[in-house]
C-alpha atoms as one frame of an Amber mdcrd trajectory, in Angstrom:
protein
  59.590-183.513  61.609  59.664-179.717  61.832  58.276-177.568  59.015  61.632
-176.030  58.056  63.271-179.430  57.811  60.380-180.776  55.745  60.545-177.726
  53.453  64.277-178.181  52.860  64.054-181.920  52.231  61.006-181.751  49.967
  62.300-178.650  48.188  65.705-180.261  47.695  64.212-183.427  46.232  61.900
-181.493  43.904  64.725-179.173  42.832  67.051-182.134  42.174  64.398-183.826
  40.055  63.739-180.556  38.222  67.469-180.038  37.556  67.940-183.609  36.358
  64.849-183.369  34.171  66.067-180.122  32.660  69.509-181.634  32.096  67.973
-184.658  30.406  65.805-182.468  28.177  68.808-180.345  27.242  71.031-183.352
  26.523  68.422-185.046  24.344  66.915-182.100  22.465  69.338-179.166  22.462
  72.936-179.983  23.394  73.942-181.678  20.161  72.735-178.744  18.095  74.581
-176.321  20.361  77.821-178.301  20.142  77.453-178.564  16.367  77.031-174.779
  16.135  80.114-174.243  18.340  82.223-176.598  16.237  80.986-175.262  12.904
  81.602-171.636  13.857  85.149-172.428  15.035  85.872-174.390  11.876  84.615
-171.525   9.723  86.620-168.996  11.726  89.874-170.931  11.378  89.447-171.766
   7.703  88.480-168.161   6.936  91.534-166.922   8.804  93.741-169.345   6.870
  92.290-167.943   3.631  92.971-164.403   4.903  89.273-163.502   5.024  89.332
-161.497   8.222  85.751-160.220   8.055  84.259-163.685   7.593  86.513-165.055
  10.337  85.380-162.293  12.681  81.706-163.034  12.025  82.294-166.752  12.675
  84.140-165.994  15.930  81.234-163.811  17.017  78.850-166.714  16.276  81.134
-168.978  18.336  81.098-166.523  21.247  77.293-166.330  21.254  76.854-170.101
  20.909  79.350-170.807  23.687  77.670-168.242  25.962  74.303-169.961  25.531
  75.802-173.433  25.945  77.613-172.465  29.167  74.458-170.953  30.677  72.367
-174.025  29.846  74.893-176.393  31.435  75.412-174.113  34.453  71.680-173.917
  35.134  71.078-177.627  35.474  74.242-178.221  37.495  73.449-175.327  39.857
  69.904-176.562  40.434  71.173-180.052  41.255  74.077-178.829  43.404  71.904
-176.458  45.399  69.329-179.235  45.800  72.005-181.405  47.424  72.864-178.573
  49.835  69.154-178.209  50.667  68.887-181.933  51.448  72.043-181.988  53.592
  70.901-178.915  55.524  67.435-180.433  55.915  68.941-183.473  57.591  70.673
-181.349  60.225  68.398-178.308  60.455  66.996-179.268  63.849  70.438-178.538
  65.355  70.101-174.805  64.649  69.683-172.671  67.738  66.881-170.529  66.358
  63.134-170.511  66.926  60.989-172.643  64.645  59.647-169.529  62.934  63.185
-168.264  62.203  64.205-171.696  60.905  61.216-171.700  58.577  62.113-168.245
  57.230  65.719-169.327  56.688  64.628-172.507  54.915  62.198-170.566  52.701
  64.863-167.979  51.885  67.431-170.609  51.001  64.943-172.551  48.852  63.812
-169.370  47.067  67.416-168.413  46.352  68.187-171.923  45.098  65.359-171.567
  42.575  65.873-167.918  41.587  69.642-167.882  41.088  69.757-170.539  38.313
  66.516-169.214  36.829  68.149-165.791  36.433  71.128-167.454  34.740  68.764
-169.287  32.374  66.917-166.076  31.489  70.270-164.528  30.459  70.133-166.793
  27.400  66.954-165.113  26.184  67.422-161.572  27.477  70.810-159.834  27.753
  69.307-156.919  29.665  69.631-156.180  33.369  66.529-158.043  34.639  67.936
-161.590  34.376  71.171-160.469  36.019  69.251-158.776  38.822  67.285-162.005
  39.325  70.465-164.114  39.418  72.244-161.704  41.753  69.205-161.467  44.042
  68.913-165.247  44.196  72.601-165.678  44.977  72.475-162.899  47.597  69.526
-164.669  49.221  71.564-167.891  49.197  74.602-166.226  50.771  72.603-164.392
  53.438  70.655-167.544  54.332  73.822-169.640  54.526  75.551-167.061  56.729
  72.605-167.032  59.138  72.410-170.840  59.099  76.134-171.019  59.893  75.532
-168.588  62.756  72.744-170.857  64.047  75.061-173.867  63.967  77.831-171.867
  65.668  75.462-170.683  68.416  74.416-174.284  68.970  78.055-175.394  69.249
  78.907-172.642  71.737  75.920-173.561  73.918  77.009-177.240  73.847  80.598
-176.375  74.817  79.413-174.269  77.794  77.513-177.232  79.227
């Protein structure tokens, strides 16, 4: 088995286990509290609005917005890690069909694996820091994913064109 293929398969399995473990941790220890906060803030907002207490309703809606933002990021992170892990595994199974040198395949595999780790990690950091650094990390990871996938698609296309010429 070539190094790039091994890197994708092993990285995909580890990333899937990491994503599932994170999802399990979140479901057991944090999700119920987050959903309770979302529900309580909405309930307060609606009851305050019904009592014509606009300021209190506004504060509760702001709490809802913040709680929902955090909840969405937490759920997105674990699903992205698992989804990208599945793509890594599928690519690993067919990576030997790329018409690139072994060194290029290894660089592409490393780039794709790094992007699959960095993109969700940047999304997760957005929960704790609303500044530009987590966004830069998420955007960099996704750009690495896109660039790697485009080059991998080119490698598959080159392989197909060389097969059709034969």
